[in-house]
PDBQT receptor file of N, H, CA, C and O in Angstrom, charges set to zero:
ATOM      1  N   UNK A   1      24.130  20.558  85.876  1.00  0.00    +0.000 N 
ATOM      2  CA  UNK A   1      24.441  21.616  84.948  1.00  0.00    +0.000 C 
ATOM      3  C   UNK A   1      23.139  22.086  84.313  1.00  0.00    +0.000 C 
ATOM      4  O   UNK A   1      22.314  21.280  83.884  1.00  0.00    +0.000 OA
ATOM      5  N   UNK A   2      22.969  23.401  84.262  1.00  0.00    +0.000 N 
ATOM      6  H   UNK A   2      23.639  24.057  84.611  1.00  0.00    +0.000 HD
ATOM      7  CA  UNK A   2      21.760  23.958  83.663  1.00  0.00    +0.000 C 
ATOM      8  C   UNK A   2      21.796  23.808  82.145  1.00  0.00    +0.000 C 
ATOM      9  O   UNK A   2      22.865  23.777  81.535  1.00  0.00    +0.000 OA
ATOM     10  N   UNK A   3      20.602  23.714  81.545  1.00  0.00    +0.000 N 
ATOM     11  H   UNK A   3      19.733  23.739  82.041  1.00  0.00    +0.000 HD
ATOM     12  CA  UNK A   3      20.508  23.455  80.111  1.00  0.00    +0.000 C 
ATOM     13  C   UNK A   3      21.239  24.509  79.284  1.00  0.00    +0.000 C 
ATOM     14  O   UNK A   3      21.912  24.158  78.315  1.00  0.00    +0.000 OA
ATOM     15  N   UNK A   4      21.128  25.785  79.639  1.00  0.00    +0.000 N 
ATOM     16  H   UNK A   4      20.582  26.069  80.426  1.00  0.00    +0.000 HD
ATOM     17  CA  UNK A   4      21.806  26.825  78.851  1.00  0.00    +0.000 C 
ATOM     18  C   UNK A   4      23.320  26.772  79.014  1.00  0.00    +0.000 C 
ATOM     19  O   UNK A   4      24.047  27.244  78.140  1.00  0.00    +0.000 OA
ATOM     20  N   UNK A   5      23.808  26.205  80.118  1.00  0.00    +0.000 N 
ATOM     21  H   UNK A   5      23.217  25.821  80.828  1.00  0.00    +0.000 HD
ATOM     22  CA  UNK A   5      25.252  26.044  80.302  1.00  0.00    +0.000 C 
ATOM     23  C   UNK A   5      25.756  24.835  79.509  1.00  0.00    +0.000 C 
ATOM     24  O   UNK A   5      26.861  24.862  78.967  1.00  0.00    +0.000 OA
ATOM     25  N   UNK A   6      24.953  23.787  79.445  1.00  0.00    +0.000 N 
ATOM     26  H   UNK A   6      24.056  23.765  79.886  1.00  0.00    +0.000 HD
ATOM     27  CA  UNK A   6      25.332  22.573  78.724  1.00  0.00    +0.000 C 
ATOM     28  C   UNK A   6      25.542  22.864  77.236  1.00  0.00    +0.000 C 
ATOM     29  O   UNK A   6      26.408  22.261  76.601  1.00  0.00    +0.000 OA
ATOM     30  N   UNK A   7      24.767  23.771  76.690  1.00  0.00    +0.000 N 
ATOM     31  H   UNK A   7      24.064  24.261  77.205  1.00  0.00    +0.000 HD
ATOM     32  CA  UNK A   7      24.863  24.092  75.263  1.00  0.00    +0.000 C 
ATOM     33  C   UNK A   7      26.144  24.846  74.919  1.00  0.00    +0.000 C 
ATOM     34  O   UNK A   7      26.445  25.008  73.736  1.00  0.00    +0.000 OA
ATOM     35  N   UNK A   8      26.891  25.301  75.883  1.00  0.00    +0.000 N 
ATOM     36  H   UNK A   8      26.646  25.170  76.844  1.00  0.00    +0.000 HD
ATOM     37  CA  UNK A   8      28.126  26.041  75.631  1.00  0.00    +0.000 C 
ATOM     38  C   UNK A   8      29.300  25.129  75.319  1.00  0.00    +0.000 C 
ATOM     39  O   UNK A   8      30.312  25.589  74.790  1.00  0.00    +0.000 OA
ATOM     40  N   UNK A   9      29.187  23.867  75.631  1.00  0.00    +0.000 N 
ATOM     41  H   UNK A   9      28.365  23.493  76.061  1.00  0.00    +0.000 HD
ATOM     42  CA  UNK A   9      30.268  22.928  75.346  1.00  0.00    +0.000 C 
ATOM     43  C   UNK A   9      29.731  21.782  74.516  1.00  0.00    +0.000 C 
ATOM     44  O   UNK A   9      28.530  21.690  74.259  1.00  0.00    +0.000 OA
ATOM     45  N   UNK A  10      30.613  20.931  74.110  1.00  0.00    +0.000 N 
ATOM     46  H   UNK A  10      31.588  21.006  74.318  1.00  0.00    +0.000 HD
ATOM     47  CA  UNK A  10      30.202  19.771  73.325  1.00  0.00    +0.000 C 
ATOM     48  C   UNK A  10      30.875  19.783  71.976  1.00  0.00    +0.000 C 
ATOM     49  O   UNK A  10      31.327  20.821  71.494  1.00  0.00    +0.000 OA
ATOM     50  N   UNK A  11      30.933  18.622  71.382  1.00  0.00    +0.000 N 
ATOM     51  H   UNK A  11      30.566  17.779  71.774  1.00  0.00    +0.000 HD
ATOM     52  CA  UNK A  11      31.589  18.484  70.091  1.00  0.00    +0.000 C 
ATOM     53  C   UNK A  11      30.870  17.405  69.307  1.00  0.00    +0.000 C 
ATOM     54  O   UNK A  11      30.267  16.501  69.886  1.00  0.00    +0.000 OA
ATOM     55  N   UNK A  12      30.936  17.503  67.995  1.00  0.00    +0.000 N 
ATOM     56  H   UNK A  12      31.426  18.237  67.525  1.00  0.00    +0.000 HD
ATOM     57  CA  UNK A  12      30.312  16.474  67.171  1.00  0.00    +0.000 C 
ATOM     58  C   UNK A  12      31.111  16.303  65.881  1.00  0.00    +0.000 C 
ATOM     59  O   UNK A  12      31.888  17.171  65.482  1.00  0.00    +0.000 OA
ATOM     60  N   UNK A  13      30.895  15.175  65.257  1.00  0.00    +0.000 N 
ATOM     61  H   UNK A  13      30.264  14.470  65.581  1.00  0.00    +0.000 HD
ATOM     62  CA  UNK A  13      31.474  14.893  63.946  1.00  0.00    +0.000 C 
ATOM     63  C   UNK A  13      30.327  14.397  63.075  1.00  0.00    +0.000 C 
ATOM     64  O   UNK A  13      29.629  13.450  63.436  1.00  0.00    +0.000 OA
ATOM     65  N   UNK A  14      30.139  15.032  61.941  1.00  0.00    +0.000 N 
ATOM     66  H   UNK A  14      30.706  15.801  61.647  1.00  0.00    +0.000 HD
ATOM     67  CA  UNK A  14      29.053  14.672  61.024  1.00  0.00    +0.000 C 
ATOM     68  C   UNK A  14      29.589  13.732  59.949  1.00  0.00    +0.000 C 
ATOM     69  O   UNK A  14      30.618  13.998  59.327  1.00  0.00    +0.000 OA
ATOM     70  N   UNK A  15      28.880  12.641  59.744  1.00  0.00    +0.000 N 
ATOM     71  H   UNK A  15      28.044  12.425  60.249  1.00  0.00    +0.000 HD
ATOM     72  CA  UNK A  15      29.233  11.700  58.680  1.00  0.00    +0.000 C 
ATOM     73  C   UNK A  15      27.947  11.238  58.005  1.00  0.00    +0.000 C 
ATOM     74  O   UNK A  15      26.863  11.389  58.568  1.00  0.00    +0.000 OA
ATOM     75  N   UNK A  16      28.059  10.690  56.832  1.00  0.00    +0.000 N 
ATOM     76  H   UNK A  16      28.940  10.567  56.375  1.00  0.00    +0.000 HD
ATOM     77  CA  UNK A  16      26.871  10.236  56.119  1.00  0.00    +0.000 C 
ATOM     78  C   UNK A  16      26.393   8.899  56.683  1.00  0.00    +0.000 C 
ATOM     79  O   UNK A  16      27.157   8.164  57.308  1.00  0.00    +0.000 OA
ATOM     80  N   UNK A  17      25.133   8.605  56.452  1.00  0.00    +0.000 N 
ATOM     81  H   UNK A  17      24.513   9.202  55.944  1.00  0.00    +0.000 HD
ATOM     82  CA  UNK A  17      24.557   7.343  56.923  1.00  0.00    +0.000 C 
ATOM     83  C   UNK A  17      25.269   6.139  56.325  1.00  0.00    +0.000 C 
ATOM     84  O   UNK A  17      25.397   5.109  56.986  1.00  0.00    +0.000 OA
ATOM     85  N   UNK A  18      25.733   6.252  55.082  1.00  0.00    +0.000 N 
ATOM     86  H   UNK A  18      25.628   7.089  54.545  1.00  0.00    +0.000 HD
ATOM     87  CA  UNK A  18      26.390   5.112  54.448  1.00  0.00    +0.000 C 
ATOM     88  C   UNK A  18      27.737   4.801  55.098  1.00  0.00    +0.000 C 
ATOM     89  O   UNK A  18      28.267   3.711  54.886  1.00  0.00    +0.000 OA
ATOM     90  N   UNK A  19      28.303   5.704  55.869  1.00  0.00    +0.000 N 
ATOM     91  H   UNK A  19      27.873   6.590  56.041  1.00  0.00    +0.000 HD
ATOM     92  CA  UNK A  19      29.570   5.481  56.571  1.00  0.00    +0.000 C 
ATOM     93  C   UNK A  19      29.367   4.945  57.990  1.00  0.00    +0.000 C 
ATOM     94  O   UNK A  19      30.342   4.670  58.690  1.00  0.00    +0.000 OA
ATOM     95  N   UNK A  20      28.132   4.797  58.413  1.00  0.00    +0.000 N 
ATOM     96  H   UNK A  20      27.340   5.021  57.845  1.00  0.00    +0.000 HD
ATOM     97  CA  UNK A  20      27.839   4.319  59.770  1.00  0.00    +0.000 C 
ATOM     98  C   UNK A  20      28.520   2.991  60.067  1.00  0.00    +0.000 C 
ATOM     99  O   UNK A  20      29.047   2.805  61.164  1.00  0.00    +0.000 OA
ATOM    100  N   UNK A  21      28.520   2.077  59.128  1.00  0.00    +0.000 N 
ATOM    101  H   UNK A  21      28.092   2.228  58.237  1.00  0.00    +0.000 HD
ATOM    102  CA  UNK A  21      29.150   0.772  59.312  1.00  0.00    +0.000 C 
ATOM    103  C   UNK A  21      30.670   0.823  59.305  1.00  0.00    +0.000 C 
ATOM    104  O   UNK A  21      31.328  -0.131  59.721  1.00  0.00    +0.000 OA
ATOM    105  N   UNK A  22      31.226   1.930  58.835  1.00  0.00    +0.000 N 
ATOM    106  H   UNK A  22      30.691   2.704  58.497  1.00  0.00    +0.000 HD
ATOM    107  CA  UNK A  22      32.684   2.093  58.790  1.00  0.00    +0.000 C 
ATOM    108  C   UNK A  22      33.266   2.531  60.127  1.00  0.00    +0.000 C 
ATOM    109  O   UNK A  22      34.471   2.421  60.351  1.00  0.00    +0.000 OA
ATOM    110  N   UNK A  23      32.412   3.024  61.011  1.00  0.00    +0.000 N 
ATOM    111  H   UNK A  23      31.433   3.113  60.829  1.00  0.00    +0.000 HD
ATOM    112  CA  UNK A  23      32.880   3.506  62.311  1.00  0.00    +0.000 C 
ATOM    113  C   UNK A  23      33.227   2.312  63.194  1.00  0.00    +0.000 C 
ATOM    114  O   UNK A  23      32.375   1.465  63.465  1.00  0.00    +0.000 OA
ATOM    115  N   UNK A  24      34.457   2.249  63.635  1.00  0.00    +0.000 N 
ATOM    116  H   UNK A  24      35.148   2.937  63.416  1.00  0.00    +0.000 HD
ATOM    117  CA  UNK A  24      34.914   1.150  64.488  1.00  0.00    +0.000 C 
ATOM    118  C   UNK A  24      34.891   1.545  65.959  1.00  0.00    +0.000 C 
ATOM    119  O   UNK A  24      34.423   0.782  66.804  1.00  0.00    +0.000 OA
ATOM    120  N   UNK A  25      35.392   2.729  66.262  1.00  0.00    +0.000 N 
ATOM    121  H   UNK A  25      35.773   3.349  65.576  1.00  0.00    +0.000 HD
ATOM    122  CA  UNK A  25      35.441   3.192  67.654  1.00  0.00    +0.000 C 
ATOM    123  C   UNK A  25      35.184   4.694  67.670  1.00  0.00    +0.000 C 
ATOM    124  O   UNK A  25      35.719   5.427  66.838  1.00  0.00    +0.000 OA
ATOM    125  N   UNK A  26      34.376   5.147  68.605  1.00  0.00    +0.000 N 
ATOM    126  H   UNK A  26      33.942   4.552  69.280  1.00  0.00    +0.000 HD
ATOM    127  CA  UNK A  26      34.314   6.579  68.876  1.00  0.00    +0.000 C 
ATOM    128  C   UNK A  26      34.575   6.753  70.361  1.00  0.00    +0.000 C 
ATOM    129  O   UNK A  26      34.045   6.013  71.190  1.00  0.00    +0.000 OA
ATOM    130  N   UNK A  27      35.385   7.726  70.681  1.00  0.00    +0.000 N 
ATOM    131  H   UNK A  27      35.815   8.327  70.007  1.00  0.00    +0.000 HD
ATOM    132  CA  UNK A  27      35.847   7.912  72.052  1.00  0.00    +0.000 C 
ATOM    133  C   UNK A  27      35.724   9.377  72.439  1.00  0.00    +0.000 C 
ATOM    134  O   UNK A  27      36.229  10.259  71.743  1.00  0.00    +0.000 OA
ATOM    135  N   UNK A  28      35.058   9.625  73.541  1.00  0.00    +0.000 N 
ATOM    136  H   UNK A  28      34.649   8.909  74.107  1.00  0.00    +0.000 HD
ATOM    137  CA  UNK A  28      34.958  10.973  74.080  1.00  0.00    +0.000 C 
ATOM    138  C   UNK A  28      36.171  11.193  74.973  1.00  0.00    +0.000 C 
ATOM    139  O   UNK A  28      36.309  10.551  76.014  1.00  0.00    +0.000 OA
ATOM    140  N   UNK A  29      37.046  12.100  74.564  1.00  0.00    +0.000 N 
ATOM    141  H   UNK A  29      36.935  12.622  73.718  1.00  0.00    +0.000 HD
ATOM    142  CA  UNK A  29      38.234  12.414  75.352  1.00  0.00    +0.000 C 
ATOM    143  C   UNK A  29      37.843  13.311  76.514  1.00  0.00    +0.000 C 
ATOM    144  O   UNK A  29      38.220  13.043  77.655  1.00  0.00    +0.000 OA
ATOM    145  N   UNK A  30      37.106  14.353  76.245  1.00  0.00    +0.000 N 
ATOM    146  H   UNK A  30      36.800  14.570  75.319  1.00  0.00    +0.000 HD
ATOM    147  CA  UNK A  30      36.461  15.176  77.269  1.00  0.00    +0.000 C 
ATOM    148  C   UNK A  30      35.298  15.906  76.608  1.00  0.00    +0.000 C 
ATOM    149  O   UNK A  30      34.953  15.603  75.466  1.00  0.00    +0.000 OA
ATOM    150  N   UNK A  31      34.695  16.851  77.297  1.00  0.00    +0.000 N 
ATOM    151  H   UNK A  31      34.975  17.097  78.225  1.00  0.00    +0.000 HD
ATOM    152  CA  UNK A  31      33.489  17.502  76.781  1.00  0.00    +0.000 C 
ATOM    153  C   UNK A  31      33.738  18.307  75.508  1.00  0.00    +0.000 C 
ATOM    154  O   UNK A  31      32.783  18.739  74.863  1.00  0.00    +0.000 OA
ATOM    155  N   UNK A  32      34.996  18.516  75.134  1.00  0.00    +0.000 N 
ATOM    156  H   UNK A  32      35.772  18.165  75.658  1.00  0.00    +0.000 HD
ATOM    157  CA  UNK A  32      35.328  19.317  73.961  1.00  0.00    +0.000 C 
ATOM    158  C   UNK A  32      36.160  18.566  72.919  1.00  0.00    +0.000 C 
ATOM    159  O   UNK A  32      36.510  19.145  71.891  1.00  0.00    +0.000 OA
ATOM    160  N   UNK A  33      36.482  17.298  73.160  1.00  0.00    +0.000 N 
ATOM    161  H   UNK A  33      36.197  16.828  73.995  1.00  0.00    +0.000 HD
ATOM    162  CA  UNK A  33      37.309  16.538  72.224  1.00  0.00    +0.000 C 
ATOM    163  C   UNK A  33      36.682  15.157  71.982  1.00  0.00    +0.000 C 
ATOM    164  O   UNK A  33      36.352  14.440  72.927  1.00  0.00    +0.000 OA
ATOM    165  N   UNK A  34      36.524  14.797  70.706  1.00  0.00    +0.000 N 
ATOM    166  H   UNK A  34      36.792  15.379  69.938  1.00  0.00    +0.000 HD
ATOM    167  CA  UNK A  34      35.942  13.524  70.305  1.00  0.00    +0.000 C 
ATOM    168  C   UNK A  34      36.851  12.875  69.258  1.00  0.00    +0.000 C 
ATOM    169  O   UNK A  34      37.306  13.538  68.326  1.00  0.00    +0.000 OA
ATOM    170  N   UNK A  35      37.111  11.580  69.419  1.00  0.00    +0.000 N 
ATOM    171  H   UNK A  35      36.742  11.042  70.176  1.00  0.00    +0.000 HD
ATOM    172  CA  UNK A  35      37.954  10.835  68.478  1.00  0.00    +0.000 C 
ATOM    173  C   UNK A  35      37.107   9.750  67.816  1.00  0.00    +0.000 C 
ATOM    174  O   UNK A  35      36.366   9.028  68.483  1.00  0.00    +0.000 OA
ATOM    175  N   UNK A  36      37.230   9.651  66.500  1.00  0.00    +0.000 N 
ATOM    176  H   UNK A  36      37.831  10.237  65.958  1.00  0.00    +0.000 HD
ATOM    177  CA  UNK A  36      36.455   8.695  65.721  1.00  0.00    +0.000 C 
ATOM    178  C   UNK A  36      37.409   7.883  64.855  1.00  0.00    +0.000 C 
ATOM    179  O   UNK A  36      38.144   8.450  64.047  1.00  0.00    +0.000 OA
ATOM    180  N   UNK A  37      37.407   6.553  65.017  1.00  0.00    +0.000 N 
ATOM    181  H   UNK A  37      36.810   6.093  65.674  1.00  0.00    +0.000 HD
ATOM    182  CA  UNK A  37      38.223   5.655  64.189  1.00  0.00    +0.000 C 
ATOM    183  C   UNK A  37      37.309   4.963  63.187  1.00  0.00    +0.000 C 
ATOM    184  O   UNK A  37      36.277   4.400  63.551  1.00  0.00    +0.000 OA
ATOM    185  N   UNK A  38      37.712   5.015  61.903  1.00  0.00    +0.000 N 
ATOM    186  H   UNK A  38      38.551   5.473  61.607  1.00  0.00    +0.000 HD
ATOM    187  CA  UNK A  38      36.905   4.441  60.831  1.00  0.00    +0.000 C 
ATOM    188  C   UNK A  38      37.791   3.637  59.886  1.00  0.00    +0.000 C 
ATOM    189  O   UNK A  38      39.002   3.848  59.820  1.00  0.00    +0.000 OA
ATOM    190  N   UNK A  39      37.176   2.723  59.164  1.00  0.00    +0.000 N 
ATOM    191  H   UNK A  39      36.192   2.552  59.217  1.00  0.00    +0.000 HD
ATOM    192  CA  UNK A  39      37.828   2.022  58.055  1.00  0.00    +0.000 C 
ATOM    193  C   UNK A  39      37.068   2.387  56.790  1.00  0.00    +0.000 C 
ATOM    194  O   UNK A  39      35.881   2.090  56.656  1.00  0.00    +0.000 OA
ATOM    195  N   UNK A  40      37.773   3.043  55.855  1.00  0.00    +0.000 N 
ATOM    196  H   UNK A  40      38.737   3.285  55.964  1.00  0.00    +0.000 HD
ATOM    197  CA  UNK A  40      37.154   3.455  54.603  1.00  0.00    +0.000 C 
ATOM    198  C   UNK A  40      38.038   2.996  53.448  1.00  0.00    +0.000 C 
ATOM    199  O   UNK A  40      39.213   3.356  53.383  1.00  0.00    +0.000 OA
ATOM    200  N   UNK A  41      37.477   2.204  52.536  1.00  0.00    +0.000 N 
ATOM    201  H   UNK A  41      36.522   1.912  52.589  1.00  0.00    +0.000 HD
ATOM    202  CA  UNK A  41      38.174   1.676  51.366  1.00  0.00    +0.000 C 
ATOM    203  C   UNK A  41      39.469   0.969  51.760  1.00  0.00    +0.000 C 
ATOM    204  O   UNK A  41      40.467   1.057  51.044  1.00  0.00    +0.000 OA
ATOM    205  N   UNK A  42      39.459   0.270  52.891  1.00  0.00    +0.000 N 
ATOM    206  H   UNK A  42      38.649   0.198  53.473  1.00  0.00    +0.000 HD
ATOM    207  CA  UNK A  42      40.632  -0.476  53.342  1.00  0.00    +0.000 C 
ATOM    208  C   UNK A  42      41.662   0.353  54.087  1.00  0.00    +0.000 C 
ATOM    209  O   UNK A  42      42.705  -0.170  54.479  1.00  0.00    +0.000 OA
ATOM    210  N   UNK A  43      41.394   1.627  54.287  1.00  0.00    +0.000 N 
ATOM    211  H   UNK A  43      40.547   2.052  53.968  1.00  0.00    +0.000 HD
ATOM    212  CA  UNK A  43      42.313   2.508  55.013  1.00  0.00    +0.000 C 
ATOM    213  C   UNK A  43      41.764   2.816  56.393  1.00  0.00    +0.000 C 
ATOM    214  O   UNK A  43      40.562   3.017  56.564  1.00  0.00    +0.000 OA
ATOM    215  N   UNK A  44      42.650   2.850  57.372  1.00  0.00    +0.000 N 
ATOM    216  H   UNK A  44      43.627   2.686  57.232  1.00  0.00    +0.000 HD
ATOM    217  CA  UNK A  44      42.258   3.266  58.715  1.00  0.00    +0.000 C 
ATOM    218  C   UNK A  44      42.312   4.784  58.773  1.00  0.00    +0.000 C 
ATOM    219  O   UNK A  44      43.299   5.395  58.365  1.00  0.00    +0.000 OA
ATOM    220  N   UNK A  45      41.261   5.377  59.277  1.00  0.00    +0.000 N 
ATOM    221  H   UNK A  45      40.459   4.880  59.609  1.00  0.00    +0.000 HD
ATOM    222  CA  UNK A  45      41.139   6.829  59.333  1.00  0.00    +0.000 C 
ATOM    223  C   UNK A  45      40.747   7.232  60.746  1.00  0.00    +0.000 C 
ATOM    224  O   UNK A  45      39.809   6.679  61.319  1.00  0.00    +0.000 OA
ATOM    225  N   UNK A  46      41.463   8.189  61.300  1.00  0.00    +0.000 N 
ATOM    226  H   UNK A  46      42.225   8.638  60.835  1.00  0.00    +0.000 HD
ATOM    227  CA  UNK A  46      41.115   8.749  62.605  1.00  0.00    +0.000 C 
ATOM    228  C   UNK A  46      40.744  10.205  62.407  1.00  0.00    +0.000 C 
ATOM    229  O   UNK A  46      41.504  10.975  61.821  1.00  0.00    +0.000 OA
ATOM    230  N   UNK A  47      39.580  10.576  62.895  1.00  0.00    +0.000 N 
ATOM    231  H   UNK A  47      38.963   9.950  63.372  1.00  0.00    +0.000 HD
ATOM    232  CA  UNK A  47      39.116  11.954  62.837  1.00  0.00    +0.000 C 
ATOM    233  C   UNK A  47      39.001  12.454  64.270  1.00  0.00    +0.000 C 
ATOM    234  O   UNK A  47      38.436  11.783  65.133  1.00  0.00    +0.000 OA
ATOM    235  N   UNK A  48      39.539  13.630  64.507  1.00  0.00    +0.000 N 
ATOM    236  H   UNK A  48      39.997  14.175  63.806  1.00  0.00    +0.000 HD
ATOM    237  CA  UNK A  48      39.453  14.233  65.835  1.00  0.00    +0.000 C 
ATOM    238  C   UNK A  48      38.654  15.521  65.709  1.00  0.00    +0.000 C 
ATOM    239  O   UNK A  48      39.007  16.412  64.937  1.00  0.00    +0.000 OA
ATOM    240  N   UNK A  49      37.579  15.608  66.474  1.00  0.00    +0.000 N 
ATOM    241  H   UNK A  49      37.292  14.884  67.102  1.00  0.00    +0.000 HD
ATOM    242  CA  UNK A  49      36.754  16.810  66.501  1.00  0.00    +0.000 C 
ATOM    243  C   UNK A  49      37.047  17.577  67.772  1.00  0.00    +0.000 C 
ATOM    244  O   UNK A  49      37.016  17.019  68.869  1.00  0.00    +0.000 OA
ATOM    245  N   UNK A  50      37.333  18.870  67.618  1.00  0.00    +0.000 N 
ATOM    246  H   UNK A  50      37.358  19.324  66.727  1.00  0.00    +0.000 HD
ATOM    247  CA  UNK A  50      37.673  19.703  68.768  1.00  0.00    +0.000 C 
ATOM    248  C   UNK A  50      36.828  20.966  68.736  1.00  0.00    +0.000 C 
ATOM    249  O   UNK A  50      36.712  21.632  67.707  1.00  0.00    +0.000 OA
ATOM    250  N   UNK A  51      36.247  21.278  69.873  1.00  0.00    +0.000 N 
ATOM    251  H   UNK A  51      36.342  20.737  70.709  1.00  0.00    +0.000 HD
ATOM    252  CA  UNK A  51      35.506  22.517  70.055  1.00  0.00    +0.000 C 
ATOM    253  C   UNK A  51      36.289  23.324  71.082  1.00  0.00    +0.000 C 
ATOM    254  O   UNK A  51      36.159  23.087  72.283  1.00  0.00    +0.000 OA
ATOM    255  N   UNK A  52      37.089  24.262  70.630  1.00  0.00    +0.000 N 
ATOM    256  H   UNK A  52      37.194  24.454  69.654  1.00  0.00    +0.000 HD
ATOM    257  CA  UNK A  52      37.960  25.030  71.516  1.00  0.00    +0.000 C 
ATOM    258  C   UNK A  52      37.157  26.033  72.338  1.00  0.00    +0.000 C 
ATOM    259  O   UNK A  52      36.016  26.359  72.008  1.00  0.00    +0.000 OA
ATOM    260  N   UNK A  53      37.771  26.511  73.405  1.00  0.00    +0.000 N 
ATOM    261  H   UNK A  53      38.697  26.247  73.673  1.00  0.00    +0.000 HD
ATOM    262  CA  UNK A  53      37.150  27.531  74.246  1.00  0.00    +0.000 C 
ATOM    263  C   UNK A  53      36.870  28.774  73.416  1.00  0.00    +0.000 C 
ATOM    264  O   UNK A  53      37.637  29.121  72.518  1.00  0.00    +0.000 OA
ATOM    265  N   UNK A  54      35.779  29.429  73.722  1.00  0.00    +0.000 N 
ATOM    266  H   UNK A  54      35.156  29.147  74.451  1.00  0.00    +0.000 HD
ATOM    267  CA  UNK A  54      35.419  30.629  72.973  1.00  0.00    +0.000 C 
ATOM    268  C   UNK A  54      35.686  31.894  73.795  1.00  0.00    +0.000 C 
ATOM    269  O   UNK A  54      36.245  31.825  74.889  1.00  0.00    +0.000 OA
ATOM    270  N   UNK A  55      35.292  33.017  73.271  1.00  0.00    +0.000 N 
ATOM    271  H   UNK A  55      34.839  33.073  72.381  1.00  0.00    +0.000 HD
ATOM    272  CA  UNK A  55      35.574  34.302  73.908  1.00  0.00    +0.000 C 
ATOM    273  C   UNK A  55      34.826  34.490  75.233  1.00  0.00    +0.000 C 
ATOM    274  O   UNK A  55      35.187  35.360  76.026  1.00  0.00    +0.000 OA
ATOM    275  N   UNK A  56      33.800  33.693  75.475  1.00  0.00    +0.000 N 
ATOM    276  H   UNK A  56      33.506  32.987  74.831  1.00  0.00    +0.000 HD
ATOM    277  CA  UNK A  56      33.055  33.791  76.732  1.00  0.00    +0.000 C 
ATOM    278  C   UNK A  56      33.877  33.307  77.924  1.00  0.00    +0.000 C 
ATOM    279  O   UNK A  56      33.628  33.706  79.062  1.00  0.00    +0.000 OA
ATOM    280  N   UNK A  57      34.853  32.450  77.658  1.00  0.00    +0.000 N 
ATOM    281  H   UNK A  57      35.055  32.126  76.734  1.00  0.00    +0.000 HD
ATOM    282  CA  UNK A  57      35.690  31.910  78.732  1.00  0.00    +0.000 C 
ATOM    283  C   UNK A  57      36.862  32.846  78.994  1.00  0.00    +0.000 C 
ATOM    284  O   UNK A  57      37.350  33.519  78.086  1.00  0.00    +0.000 OA
ATOM    285  N   UNK A  58      37.299  32.879  80.225  1.00  0.00    +0.000 N 
ATOM    286  H   UNK A  58      36.903  32.332  80.962  1.00  0.00    +0.000 HD
ATOM    287  CA  UNK A  58      38.429  33.719  80.591  1.00  0.00    +0.000 C 
ATOM    288  C   UNK A  58      39.738  33.154  80.068  1.00  0.00    +0.000 C 
ATOM    289  O   UNK A  58      39.792  32.035  79.557  1.00  0.00    +0.000 OA
ATOM    290  N   UNK A  59      40.785  33.943  80.206  1.00  0.00    +0.000 N 
ATOM    291  H   UNK A  59      40.741  34.851  80.622  1.00  0.00    +0.000 HD
ATOM    292  CA  UNK A  59      42.109  33.545  79.734  1.00  0.00    +0.000 C 
ATOM    293  C   UNK A  59      42.573  32.270  80.419  1.00  0.00    +0.000 C 
ATOM    294  O   UNK A  59      43.157  31.404  79.768  1.00  0.00    +0.000 OA
ATOM    295  N   UNK A  60      42.329  32.134  81.712  1.00  0.00    +0.000 N 
ATOM    296  H   UNK A  60      41.855  32.838  82.242  1.00  0.00    +0.000 HD
ATOM    297  CA  UNK A  60      42.756  30.940  82.450  1.00  0.00    +0.000 C 
ATOM    298  C   UNK A  60      42.106  29.693  81.883  1.00  0.00    +0.000 C 
ATOM    299  O   UNK A  60      42.776  28.677  81.692  1.00  0.00    +0.000 OA
ATOM    300  N   UNK A  61      40.817  29.755  81.614  1.00  0.00    +0.000 N 
ATOM    301  H   UNK A  61      40.273  30.579  81.769  1.00  0.00    +0.000 HD
ATOM    302  CA  UNK A  61      40.084  28.602  81.069  1.00  0.00    +0.000 C 
ATOM    303  C   UNK A  61      40.608  28.228  79.679  1.00  0.00    +0.000 C 
ATOM    304  O   UNK A  61      40.745  27.045  79.365  1.00  0.00    +0.000 OA
ATOM    305  N   UNK A  62      40.898  29.227  78.853  1.00  0.00    +0.000 N 
ATOM    306  H   UNK A  62      40.787  30.187  79.108  1.00  0.00    +0.000 HD
ATOM    307  CA  UNK A  62      41.444  28.978  77.512  1.00  0.00    +0.000 C 
ATOM    308  C   UNK A  62      42.828  28.324  77.618  1.00  0.00    +0.000 C 
ATOM    309  O   UNK A  62      43.128  27.366  76.905  1.00  0.00    +0.000 OA
ATOM    310  N   UNK A  63      43.654  28.851  78.506  1.00  0.00    +0.000 N 
ATOM    311  H   UNK A  63      43.410  29.629  79.085  1.00  0.00    +0.000 HD
ATOM    312  CA  UNK A  63      45.000  28.285  78.685  1.00  0.00    +0.000 C 
ATOM    313  C   UNK A  63      44.941  26.838  79.155  1.00  0.00    +0.000 C 
ATOM    314  O   UNK A  63      45.717  26.001  78.695  1.00  0.00    +0.000 OA
ATOM    315  N   UNK A  64      44.015  26.539  80.076  1.00  0.00    +0.000 N 
ATOM    316  H   UNK A  64      43.384  27.219  80.449  1.00  0.00    +0.000 HD
ATOM    317  CA  UNK A  64      43.853  25.161  80.558  1.00  0.00    +0.000 C 
ATOM    318  C   UNK A  64      43.514  24.238  79.404  1.00  0.00    +0.000 C 
ATOM    319  O   UNK A  64      44.068  23.144  79.300  1.00  0.00    +0.000 OA
ATOM    320  N   UNK A  65      42.603  24.670  78.533  1.00  0.00    +0.000 N 
ATOM    321  H   UNK A  65      42.153  25.559  78.618  1.00  0.00    +0.000 HD
ATOM    322  CA  UNK A  65      42.217  23.827  77.402  1.00  0.00    +0.000 C 
ATOM    323  C   UNK A  65      43.374  23.627  76.436  1.00  0.00    +0.000 C 
ATOM    324  O   UNK A  65      43.635  22.504  76.006  1.00  0.00    +0.000 OA
ATOM    325  N   UNK A  66      44.068  24.699  76.094  1.00  0.00    +0.000 N 
ATOM    326  H   UNK A  66      43.857  25.611  76.444  1.00  0.00    +0.000 HD
ATOM    327  CA  UNK A  66      45.158  24.617  75.122  1.00  0.00    +0.000 C 
ATOM    328  C   UNK A  66      46.333  23.817  75.638  1.00  0.00    +0.000 C 
ATOM    329  O   UNK A  66      47.089  23.256  74.843  1.00  0.00    +0.000 OA
ATOM    330  N   UNK A  67      46.510  23.747  76.950  1.00  0.00    +0.000 N 
ATOM    331  H   UNK A  67      45.897  24.202  77.595  1.00  0.00    +0.000 HD
ATOM    332  CA  UNK A  67      47.600  22.969  77.529  1.00  0.00    +0.000 C 
ATOM    333  C   UNK A  67      47.186  21.527  77.821  1.00  0.00    +0.000 C 
ATOM    334  O   UNK A  67      48.003  20.732  78.285  1.00  0.00    +0.000 OA
ATOM    335  N   UNK A  68      45.949  21.189  77.558  1.00  0.00    +0.000 N 
ATOM    336  H   UNK A  68      45.284  21.834  77.180  1.00  0.00    +0.000 HD
ATOM    337  CA  UNK A  68      45.401  19.848  77.821  1.00  0.00    +0.000 C 
ATOM    338  C   UNK A  68      46.202  18.793  77.134  1.00  0.00    +0.000 C 
ATOM    339  O   UNK A  68      45.887  17.608  77.245  1.00  0.00    +0.000 OA
TER     340      UNK A  68
């Protein structure tokens, strides 16, 4: 994959450095979906980061993502 194509996809979740130890599992579902499991103040927290298809992608590509 060319570098300029790689920059069109991807997902991230931003957290503070002090929460680094709270992260229990991070899982890449696919190139556009990321799941992060954390324990904060005794509570289990799951954060899901999603980078949906943009206007550059055709209707078929958008439908494939939304039906994932």
